[in-house]
mmCIF file of the N, C-alpha and C atoms, coordinates in Angstrom:
data_MODEL
# 
_entry.id   MODEL 
# 
loop_
_atom_site.group_PDB 
_atom_site.id 
_atom_site.type_symbol 
_atom_site.label_atom_id 
_atom_site.label_alt_id 
_atom_site.label_comp_id 
_atom_site.label_asym_id 
_atom_site.label_entity_id 
_atom_site.label_seq_id 
_atom_site.pdbx_PDB_ins_code 
_atom_site.Cartn_x 
_atom_site.Cartn_y 
_atom_site.Cartn_z 
_atom_site.occupancy 
_atom_site.B_iso_or_equiv 
_atom_site.pdbx_formal_charge 
_atom_site.auth_seq_id 
_atom_site.auth_comp_id 
_atom_site.auth_asym_id 
_atom_site.auth_atom_id 
_atom_site.pdbx_PDB_model_num 
ATOM 1   N N  . MET A 1 1  ? 143.854 126.495 53.135 1.00 0.00 ? 1  MET A N  1 
ATOM 2   C CA . MET A 1 1  ? 142.782 125.832 52.596 1.00 0.00 ? 1  MET A CA 1 
ATOM 3   C C  . MET A 1 1  ? 141.472 126.310 53.241 1.00 0.00 ? 1  MET A C  1 
ATOM 4   N N  . LYS A 1 2  ? 140.463 126.505 52.539 1.00 0.00 ? 2  LYS A N  1 
ATOM 5   C CA . LYS A 1 2  ? 139.134 127.040 53.005 1.00 0.00 ? 2  LYS A CA 1 
ATOM 6   C C  . LYS A 1 2  ? 138.423 125.824 53.747 1.00 0.00 ? 2  LYS A C  1 
ATOM 7   N N  . LYS A 1 3  ? 137.923 126.293 54.967 1.00 0.00 ? 3  LYS A N  1 
ATOM 8   C CA . LYS A 1 3  ? 137.123 125.305 55.702 1.00 0.00 ? 3  LYS A CA 1 
ATOM 9   C C  . LYS A 1 3  ? 135.575 125.564 55.344 1.00 0.00 ? 3  LYS A C  1 
ATOM 10  N N  . ASN A 1 4  ? 134.883 124.347 55.222 1.00 0.00 ? 4  ASN A N  1 
ATOM 11  C CA . ASN A 1 4  ? 133.586 124.321 54.883 1.00 0.00 ? 4  ASN A CA 1 
ATOM 12  C C  . ASN A 1 4  ? 132.646 124.642 56.156 1.00 0.00 ? 4  ASN A C  1 
ATOM 13  N N  . PHE A 1 5  ? 133.225 124.338 57.331 1.00 0.00 ? 5  PHE A N  1 
ATOM 14  C CA . PHE A 1 5  ? 132.470 124.540 58.532 1.00 0.00 ? 5  PHE A CA 1 
ATOM 15  C C  . PHE A 1 5  ? 133.407 124.556 59.696 1.00 0.00 ? 5  PHE A C  1 
ATOM 16  N N  . ASP A 1 6  ? 132.945 125.042 60.796 1.00 0.00 ? 6  ASP A N  1 
ATOM 17  C CA . ASP A 1 6  ? 133.656 125.082 62.006 1.00 0.00 ? 6  ASP A CA 1 
ATOM 18  C C  . ASP A 1 6  ? 133.215 123.961 62.909 1.00 0.00 ? 6  ASP A C  1 
ATOM 19  N N  . VAL A 1 7  ? 134.099 123.409 63.766 1.00 0.00 ? 7  VAL A N  1 
ATOM 20  C CA . VAL A 1 7  ? 133.793 122.322 64.734 1.00 0.00 ? 7  VAL A CA 1 
ATOM 21  C C  . VAL A 1 7  ? 133.918 122.961 66.136 1.00 0.00 ? 7  VAL A C  1 
ATOM 22  N N  . ILE A 1 8  ? 132.957 122.789 66.999 1.00 0.00 ? 8  ILE A N  1 
ATOM 23  C CA . ILE A 1 8  ? 133.009 123.114 68.338 1.00 0.00 ? 8  ILE A CA 1 
ATOM 24  C C  . ILE A 1 8  ? 132.948 121.835 69.193 1.00 0.00 ? 8  ILE A C  1 
ATOM 25  N N  . PHE A 1 9  ? 134.009 121.674 70.023 1.00 0.00 ? 9  PHE A N  1 
ATOM 26  C CA . PHE A 1 9  ? 134.027 120.459 70.875 1.00 0.00 ? 9  PHE A CA 1 
ATOM 27  C C  . PHE A 1 9  ? 133.380 120.687 72.195 1.00 0.00 ? 9  PHE A C  1 
ATOM 28  N N  . LEU A 1 10 ? 132.610 119.936 72.682 1.00 0.00 ? 10 LEU A N  1 
ATOM 29  C CA . LEU A 1 10 ? 131.891 119.995 73.917 1.00 0.00 ? 10 LEU A CA 1 
ATOM 30  C C  . LEU A 1 10 ? 132.898 119.280 74.919 1.00 0.00 ? 10 LEU A C  1 
ATOM 31  N N  . GLN A 1 11 ? 132.708 119.511 76.174 1.00 0.00 ? 11 GLN A N  1 
ATOM 32  C CA . GLN A 1 11 ? 133.535 118.958 77.218 1.00 0.00 ? 11 GLN A CA 1 
ATOM 33  C C  . GLN A 1 11 ? 133.439 117.416 77.180 1.00 0.00 ? 11 GLN A C  1 
ATOM 34  N N  . GLU A 1 12 ? 132.353 116.841 76.831 1.00 0.00 ? 12 GLU A N  1 
ATOM 35  C CA . GLU A 1 12 ? 132.305 115.404 76.654 1.00 0.00 ? 12 GLU A CA 1 
ATOM 36  C C  . GLU A 1 12 ? 133.190 114.815 75.683 1.00 0.00 ? 12 GLU A C  1 
ATOM 37  N N  . VAL A 1 13 ? 133.456 115.590 74.569 1.00 0.00 ? 13 VAL A N  1 
ATOM 38  C CA . VAL A 1 13 ? 134.293 115.099 73.550 1.00 0.00 ? 13 VAL A CA 1 
ATOM 39  C C  . VAL A 1 13 ? 135.795 115.069 74.056 1.00 0.00 ? 13 VAL A C  1 
ATOM 40  N N  . PHE A 1 14 ? 136.163 116.069 74.831 1.00 0.00 ? 14 PHE A N  1 
ATOM 41  C CA . PHE A 1 14 ? 137.510 116.052 75.485 1.00 0.00 ? 14 PHE A CA 1 
ATOM 42  C C  . PHE A 1 14 ? 137.639 114.939 76.447 1.00 0.00 ? 14 PHE A C  1 
ATOM 43  N N  . ASP A 1 15 ? 136.596 114.667 77.267 1.00 0.00 ? 15 ASP A N  1 
ATOM 44  C CA . ASP A 1 15 ? 136.556 113.567 78.188 1.00 0.00 ? 15 ASP A CA 1 
ATOM 45  C C  . ASP A 1 15 ? 136.749 112.213 77.491 1.00 0.00 ? 15 ASP A C  1 
ATOM 46  N N  . PHE A 1 16 ? 136.072 112.001 76.295 1.00 0.00 ? 16 PHE A N  1 
ATOM 47  C CA . PHE A 1 16 ? 136.100 110.921 75.517 1.00 0.00 ? 16 PHE A CA 1 
ATOM 48  C C  . PHE A 1 16 ? 137.502 110.651 74.931 1.00 0.00 ? 16 PHE A C  1 
ATOM 49  N N  . LEU A 1 17 ? 138.048 111.685 74.407 1.00 0.00 ? 17 LEU A N  1 
ATOM 50  C CA . LEU A 1 17 ? 139.317 111.658 73.889 1.00 0.00 ? 17 LEU A CA 1 
ATOM 51  C C  . LEU A 1 17 ? 140.483 111.328 74.755 1.00 0.00 ? 17 LEU A C  1 
ATOM 52  N N  . LYS A 1 18 ? 140.350 111.873 76.031 1.00 0.00 ? 18 LYS A N  1 
ATOM 53  C CA . LYS A 1 18 ? 141.295 111.570 77.062 1.00 0.00 ? 18 LYS A CA 1 
ATOM 54  C C  . LYS A 1 18 ? 141.287 110.154 77.473 1.00 0.00 ? 18 LYS A C  1 
ATOM 55  N N  . GLU A 1 19 ? 140.242 109.351 77.272 1.00 0.00 ? 19 GLU A N  1 
ATOM 56  C CA . GLU A 1 19 ? 139.990 108.013 77.659 1.00 0.00 ? 19 GLU A CA 1 
ATOM 57  C C  . GLU A 1 19 ? 140.810 106.974 76.674 1.00 0.00 ? 19 GLU A C  1 
ATOM 58  N N  . LEU A 1 20 ? 140.974 107.605 75.483 1.00 0.00 ? 20 LEU A N  1 
ATOM 59  C CA . LEU A 1 20 ? 141.615 106.659 74.344 1.00 0.00 ? 20 LEU A CA 1 
ATOM 60  C C  . LEU A 1 20 ? 143.097 106.797 74.534 1.00 0.00 ? 20 LEU A C  1 
ATOM 61  N N  . LYS A 1 21 ? 143.727 105.809 73.701 1.00 0.00 ? 21 LYS A N  1 
ATOM 62  C CA . LYS A 1 21 ? 145.181 105.946 73.638 1.00 0.00 ? 21 LYS A CA 1 
ATOM 63  C C  . LYS A 1 21 ? 145.461 107.206 72.719 1.00 0.00 ? 21 LYS A C  1 
ATOM 64  N N  . PRO A 1 22 ? 146.699 107.842 72.998 1.00 0.00 ? 22 PRO A N  1 
ATOM 65  C CA . PRO A 1 22 ? 146.933 109.009 72.303 1.00 0.00 ? 22 PRO A CA 1 
ATOM 66  C C  . PRO A 1 22 ? 146.966 108.936 70.718 1.00 0.00 ? 22 PRO A C  1 
ATOM 67  N N  . LYS A 1 23 ? 147.430 107.851 70.218 1.00 0.00 ? 23 LYS A N  1 
ATOM 68  C CA . LYS A 1 23 ? 147.384 107.756 68.725 1.00 0.00 ? 23 LYS A CA 1 
ATOM 69  C C  . LYS A 1 23 ? 145.951 107.673 68.210 1.00 0.00 ? 23 LYS A C  1 
ATOM 70  N N  . HIS A 1 24 ? 145.060 107.040 68.952 1.00 0.00 ? 24 HIS A N  1 
ATOM 71  C CA . HIS A 1 24 ? 143.703 106.930 68.569 1.00 0.00 ? 24 HIS A CA 1 
ATOM 72  C C  . HIS A 1 24 ? 143.001 108.350 68.586 1.00 0.00 ? 24 HIS A C  1 
ATOM 73  N N  . SER A 1 25 ? 143.269 109.084 69.647 1.00 0.00 ? 25 SER A N  1 
ATOM 74  C CA . SER A 1 25 ? 142.592 110.438 69.678 1.00 0.00 ? 25 SER A CA 1 
ATOM 75  C C  . SER A 1 25 ? 143.167 111.289 68.632 1.00 0.00 ? 25 SER A C  1 
ATOM 76  N N  . GLU A 1 26 ? 144.500 111.238 68.367 1.00 0.00 ? 26 GLU A N  1 
ATOM 77  C CA . GLU A 1 26 ? 145.167 112.001 67.383 1.00 0.00 ? 26 GLU A CA 1 
ATOM 78  C C  . GLU A 1 26 ? 144.556 111.699 65.965 1.00 0.00 ? 26 GLU A C  1 
ATOM 79  N N  . LYS A 1 27 ? 144.167 110.506 65.682 1.00 0.00 ? 27 LYS A N  1 
ATOM 80  C CA . LYS A 1 27 ? 143.634 110.147 64.392 1.00 0.00 ? 27 LYS A CA 1 
ATOM 81  C C  . LYS A 1 27 ? 142.278 110.685 64.247 1.00 0.00 ? 27 LYS A C  1 
ATOM 82  N N  . ILE A 1 28 ? 141.417 110.650 65.420 1.00 0.00 ? 28 ILE A N  1 
ATOM 83  C CA . ILE A 1 28 ? 140.112 111.109 65.295 1.00 0.00 ? 28 ILE A CA 1 
ATOM 84  C C  . ILE A 1 28 ? 140.269 112.682 65.038 1.00 0.00 ? 28 ILE A C  1 
ATOM 85  N N  . ILE A 1 29 ? 140.947 113.354 65.803 1.00 0.00 ? 29 ILE A N  1 
ATOM 86  C CA . ILE A 1 29 ? 141.120 114.892 65.577 1.00 0.00 ? 29 ILE A CA 1 
ATOM 87  C C  . ILE A 1 29 ? 141.621 115.133 64.217 1.00 0.00 ? 29 ILE A C  1 
ATOM 88  N N  . TYR A 1 30 ? 142.508 114.341 63.650 1.00 0.00 ? 30 TYR A N  1 
ATOM 89  C CA . TYR A 1 30 ? 143.087 114.529 62.258 1.00 0.00 ? 30 TYR A CA 1 
ATOM 90  C C  . TYR A 1 30 ? 141.831 114.397 61.357 1.00 0.00 ? 30 TYR A C  1 
ATOM 91  N N  . ASN A 1 31 ? 141.029 113.302 61.481 1.00 0.00 ? 31 ASN A N  1 
ATOM 92  C CA . ASN A 1 31 ? 139.910 113.145 60.592 1.00 0.00 ? 31 ASN A CA 1 
ATOM 93  C C  . ASN A 1 31 ? 138.859 114.245 60.725 1.00 0.00 ? 31 ASN A C  1 
ATOM 94  N N  . ILE A 1 32 ? 138.628 114.689 61.845 1.00 0.00 ? 32 ILE A N  1 
ATOM 95  C CA . ILE A 1 32 ? 137.693 115.774 61.991 1.00 0.00 ? 32 ILE A CA 1 
ATOM 96  C C  . ILE A 1 32 ? 138.165 117.034 61.203 1.00 0.00 ? 32 ILE A C  1 
ATOM 97  N N  . ARG A 1 33 ? 139.484 117.367 61.412 1.00 0.00 ? 33 ARG A N  1 
ATOM 98  C CA . ARG A 1 33 ? 140.084 118.512 60.627 1.00 0.00 ? 33 ARG A CA 1 
ATOM 99  C C  . ARG A 1 33 ? 139.963 118.375 59.187 1.00 0.00 ? 33 ARG A C  1 
ATOM 100 N N  . LYS A 1 34 ? 140.400 117.122 58.757 1.00 0.00 ? 34 LYS A N  1 
ATOM 101 C CA . LYS A 1 34 ? 140.288 116.807 57.382 1.00 0.00 ? 34 LYS A CA 1 
ATOM 102 C C  . LYS A 1 34 ? 138.944 117.004 56.727 1.00 0.00 ? 34 LYS A C  1 
ATOM 103 N N  . SER A 1 35 ? 137.919 116.532 57.447 1.00 0.00 ? 35 SER A N  1 
ATOM 104 C CA . SER A 1 35 ? 136.563 116.647 57.044 1.00 0.00 ? 35 SER A CA 1 
ATOM 105 C C  . SER A 1 35 ? 136.036 118.137 56.865 1.00 0.00 ? 35 SER A C  1 
ATOM 106 N N  . GLN A 1 36 ? 136.765 119.025 57.497 1.00 0.00 ? 36 GLN A N  1 
ATOM 107 C CA . GLN A 1 36 ? 136.387 120.417 57.372 1.00 0.00 ? 36 GLN A CA 1 
ATOM 108 C C  . GLN A 1 36 ? 136.733 120.998 55.996 1.00 0.00 ? 36 GLN A C  1 
ATOM 109 N N  . THR A 1 37 ? 137.638 120.412 55.261 1.00 0.00 ? 37 THR A N  1 
ATOM 110 C CA . THR A 1 37 ? 138.165 120.870 54.016 1.00 0.00 ? 37 THR A CA 1 
ATOM 111 C C  . THR A 1 37 ? 137.783 119.961 52.835 1.00 0.00 ? 37 THR A C  1 
ATOM 112 N N  . LYS A 1 38 ? 137.462 118.711 53.169 1.00 0.00 ? 38 LYS A N  1 
ATOM 113 C CA . LYS A 1 38 ? 137.205 117.676 52.051 1.00 0.00 ? 38 LYS A CA 1 
ATOM 114 C C  . LYS A 1 38 ? 135.929 116.843 52.473 1.00 0.00 ? 38 LYS A C  1 
ATOM 115 N N  . ASN A 1 39 ? 135.130 116.816 51.488 1.00 0.00 ? 39 ASN A N  1 
ATOM 116 C CA . ASN A 1 39 ? 133.828 115.946 51.701 1.00 0.00 ? 39 ASN A CA 1 
ATOM 117 C C  . ASN A 1 39 ? 134.208 114.497 51.401 1.00 0.00 ? 39 ASN A C  1 
ATOM 118 N N  . ASP A 1 40 ? 134.436 113.754 52.389 1.00 0.00 ? 40 ASP A N  1 
ATOM 119 C CA . ASP A 1 40 ? 134.813 112.362 52.258 1.00 0.00 ? 40 ASP A CA 1 
ATOM 120 C C  . ASP A 1 40 ? 133.807 111.440 52.998 1.00 0.00 ? 40 ASP A C  1 
ATOM 121 N N  . PRO A 1 41 ? 132.863 110.670 52.347 1.00 0.00 ? 41 PRO A N  1 
ATOM 122 C CA . PRO A 1 41 ? 131.854 110.065 52.893 1.00 0.00 ? 41 PRO A CA 1 
ATOM 123 C C  . PRO A 1 41 ? 132.297 108.900 53.789 1.00 0.00 ? 41 PRO A C  1 
ATOM 124 N N  . GLU A 1 42 ? 133.610 108.585 53.624 1.00 0.00 ? 42 GLU A N  1 
ATOM 125 C CA . GLU A 1 42 ? 134.138 107.466 54.554 1.00 0.00 ? 42 GLU A CA 1 
ATOM 126 C C  . GLU A 1 42 ? 134.351 108.113 56.007 1.00 0.00 ? 42 GLU A C  1 
ATOM 127 N N  . LEU A 1 43 ? 134.434 109.367 56.096 1.00 0.00 ? 43 LEU A N  1 
ATOM 128 C CA . LEU A 1 43 ? 134.697 110.015 57.347 1.00 0.00 ? 43 LEU A CA 1 
ATOM 129 C C  . LEU A 1 43 ? 133.518 110.743 57.894 1.00 0.00 ? 43 LEU A C  1 
ATOM 130 N N  . PHE A 1 44 ? 132.678 111.263 57.027 1.00 0.00 ? 44 PHE A N  1 
ATOM 131 C CA . PHE A 1 44 ? 131.678 112.242 57.426 1.00 0.00 ? 44 PHE A CA 1 
ATOM 132 C C  . PHE A 1 44 ? 130.352 111.940 56.763 1.00 0.00 ? 44 PHE A C  1 
ATOM 133 N N  . LYS A 1 45 ? 129.284 111.778 57.432 1.00 0.00 ? 45 LYS A N  1 
ATOM 134 C CA . LYS A 1 45 ? 128.032 111.418 56.883 1.00 0.00 ? 45 LYS A CA 1 
ATOM 135 C C  . LYS A 1 45 ? 126.881 112.280 57.469 1.00 0.00 ? 45 LYS A C  1 
ATOM 136 N N  . LYS A 1 46 ? 125.971 112.782 56.676 1.00 0.00 ? 46 LYS A N  1 
ATOM 137 C CA . LYS A 1 46 ? 124.901 113.620 57.207 1.00 0.00 ? 46 LYS A CA 1 
ATOM 138 C C  . LYS A 1 46 ? 123.764 112.663 57.527 1.00 0.00 ? 46 LYS A C  1 
ATOM 139 N N  . LEU A 1 47 ? 123.334 112.699 58.896 1.00 0.00 ? 47 LEU A N  1 
ATOM 140 C CA . LEU A 1 47 ? 122.232 111.863 59.292 1.00 0.00 ? 47 LEU A CA 1 
ATOM 141 C C  . LEU A 1 47 ? 120.835 112.475 59.162 1.00 0.00 ? 47 LEU A C  1 
ATOM 142 N N  . SER A 1 48 ? 120.854 113.835 59.439 1.00 0.00 ? 48 SER A N  1 
ATOM 143 C CA . SER A 1 48 ? 119.643 114.665 59.351 1.00 0.00 ? 48 SER A CA 1 
ATOM 144 C C  . SER A 1 48 ? 120.027 116.112 59.101 1.00 0.00 ? 48 SER A C  1 
ATOM 145 N N  . ASN A 1 49 ? 119.064 117.029 59.066 1.00 0.00 ? 49 ASN A N  1 
ATOM 146 C CA . ASN A 1 49 ? 119.427 118.430 58.702 1.00 0.00 ? 49 ASN A CA 1 
ATOM 147 C C  . ASN A 1 49 ? 120.506 118.947 59.519 1.00 0.00 ? 49 ASN A C  1 
ATOM 148 N N  . GLU A 1 50 ? 120.524 118.661 60.839 1.00 0.00 ? 50 GLU A N  1 
ATOM 149 C CA . GLU A 1 50 ? 121.549 119.301 61.692 1.00 0.00 ? 50 GLU A CA 1 
ATOM 150 C C  . GLU A 1 50 ? 122.517 118.333 62.345 1.00 0.00 ? 50 GLU A C  1 
ATOM 151 N N  . ILE A 1 51 ? 122.416 117.046 62.038 1.00 0.00 ? 51 ILE A N  1 
ATOM 152 C CA . ILE A 1 51 ? 123.211 116.021 62.789 1.00 0.00 ? 51 ILE A CA 1 
ATOM 153 C C  . ILE A 1 51 ? 124.038 115.270 61.677 1.00 0.00 ? 51 ILE A C  1 
ATOM 154 N N  . TRP A 1 52 ? 125.316 115.288 61.969 1.00 0.00 ? 52 TRP A N  1 
ATOM 155 C CA . TRP A 1 52 ? 126.309 114.695 61.219 1.00 0.00 ? 52 TRP A CA 1 
ATOM 156 C C  . TRP A 1 52 ? 127.056 113.612 61.990 1.00 0.00 ? 52 TRP A C  1 
ATOM 157 N N  . GLU A 1 53 ? 127.622 112.586 61.400 1.00 0.00 ? 53 GLU A N  1 
ATOM 158 C CA . GLU A 1 53 ? 128.373 111.597 62.001 1.00 0.00 ? 53 GLU A CA 1 
ATOM 159 C C  . GLU A 1 53 ? 129.767 111.589 61.498 1.00 0.00 ? 53 GLU A C  1 
ATOM 160 N N  . PHE A 1 54 ? 130.706 111.563 62.384 1.00 0.00 ? 54 PHE A N  1 
ATOM 161 C CA . PHE A 1 54 ? 132.236 111.490 62.073 1.00 0.00 ? 54 PHE A CA 1 
ATOM 162 C C  . PHE A 1 54 ? 132.576 110.004 62.288 1.00 0.00 ? 54 PHE A C  1 
ATOM 163 N N  . ARG A 1 55 ? 133.215 109.463 61.443 1.00 0.00 ? 55 ARG A N  1 
ATOM 164 C CA . ARG A 1 55 ? 133.742 108.055 61.542 1.00 0.00 ? 55 ARG A CA 1 
ATOM 165 C C  . ARG A 1 55 ? 135.220 107.948 61.406 1.00 0.00 ? 55 ARG A C  1 
ATOM 166 N N  . THR A 1 56 ? 135.800 107.195 62.213 1.00 0.00 ? 56 THR A N  1 
ATOM 167 C CA . THR A 1 56 ? 137.275 106.912 62.076 1.00 0.00 ? 56 THR A CA 1 
ATOM 168 C C  . THR A 1 56 ? 137.462 105.405 62.234 1.00 0.00 ? 56 THR A C  1 
ATOM 169 N N  . LEU A 1 57 ? 138.276 104.842 61.427 1.00 0.00 ? 57 LEU A N  1 
ATOM 170 C CA . LEU A 1 57 ? 138.754 103.497 61.547 1.00 0.00 ? 57 LEU A CA 1 
ATOM 171 C C  . LEU A 1 57 ? 140.231 103.586 61.759 1.00 0.00 ? 57 LEU A C  1 
ATOM 172 N N  . TYR A 1 58 ? 140.763 103.083 62.875 1.00 0.00 ? 58 TYR A N  1 
ATOM 173 C CA . TYR A 1 58 ? 142.166 103.152 63.136 1.00 0.00 ? 58 TYR A CA 1 
ATOM 174 C C  . TYR A 1 58 ? 142.658 101.832 63.779 1.00 0.00 ? 58 TYR A C  1 
ATOM 175 N N  . GLN A 1 59 ? 143.540 101.177 63.305 1.00 0.00 ? 59 GLN A N  1 
ATOM 176 C CA . GLN A 1 59 ? 144.064 99.968  63.825 1.00 0.00 ? 59 GLN A CA 1 
ATOM 177 C C  . GLN A 1 59 ? 143.054 98.949  64.142 1.00 0.00 ? 59 GLN A C  1 
ATOM 178 N N  . GLY A 1 60 ? 142.061 98.803  63.273 1.00 0.00 ? 60 GLY A N  1 
ATOM 179 C CA . GLY A 1 60 ? 140.901 97.896  63.391 1.00 0.00 ? 60 GLY A CA 1 
ATOM 180 C C  . GLY A 1 60 ? 139.901 98.323  64.377 1.00 0.00 ? 60 GLY A C  1 
ATOM 181 N N  . ASN A 1 61 ? 139.934 99.516  64.874 1.00 0.00 ? 61 ASN A N  1 
ATOM 182 C CA . ASN A 1 61 ? 138.916 99.999  65.897 1.00 0.00 ? 61 ASN A CA 1 
ATOM 183 C C  . ASN A 1 61 ? 138.089 100.978 65.107 1.00 0.00 ? 61 ASN A C  1 
ATOM 184 N N  . HIS A 1 62 ? 136.693 100.937 65.302 1.00 0.00 ? 62 HIS A N  1 
ATOM 185 C CA . HIS A 1 62 ? 135.788 101.915 64.646 1.00 0.00 ? 62 HIS A CA 1 
ATOM 186 C C  . HIS A 1 62 ? 135.393 102.929 65.726 1.00 0.00 ? 62 HIS A C  1 
ATOM 187 N N  . PHE A 1 63 ? 135.401 104.166 65.406 1.00 0.00 ? 63 PHE A N  1 
ATOM 188 C CA . PHE A 1 63 ? 135.005 105.152 66.301 1.00 0.00 ? 63 PHE A CA 1 
ATOM 189 C C  . PHE A 1 63 ? 133.923 106.021 65.511 1.00 0.00 ? 63 PHE A C  1 
ATOM 190 N N  . ASP A 1 64 ? 132.712 105.973 66.102 1.00 0.00 ? 64 ASP A N  1 
ATOM 191 C CA . ASP A 1 64 ? 131.646 106.790 65.517 1.00 0.00 ? 64 ASP A CA 1 
ATOM 192 C C  . ASP A 1 64 ? 131.258 107.849 66.500 1.00 0.00 ? 64 ASP A C  1 
ATOM 193 N N  . TYR A 1 65 ? 131.132 109.112 66.153 1.00 0.00 ? 65 TYR A N  1 
ATOM 194 C CA . TYR A 1 65 ? 130.901 110.086 67.169 1.00 0.00 ? 65 TYR A CA 1 
ATOM 195 C C  . TYR A 1 65 ? 130.204 111.272 66.478 1.00 0.00 ? 65 TYR A C  1 
# 
């Protein structure tokens, strides 16, 4: 499947993901990868020209990053 964009994770992202429960971090990474091939406004929203927001809802927890 063709990717629409690449994602580069900063060290802060890895630090954030390590603090979460494994299932939560897996869901976030899954949603990021999914958004690379599918435009889903529930997961991915453009805030400005260069800034995008990824959103994940998992087991009642909202994660915006």
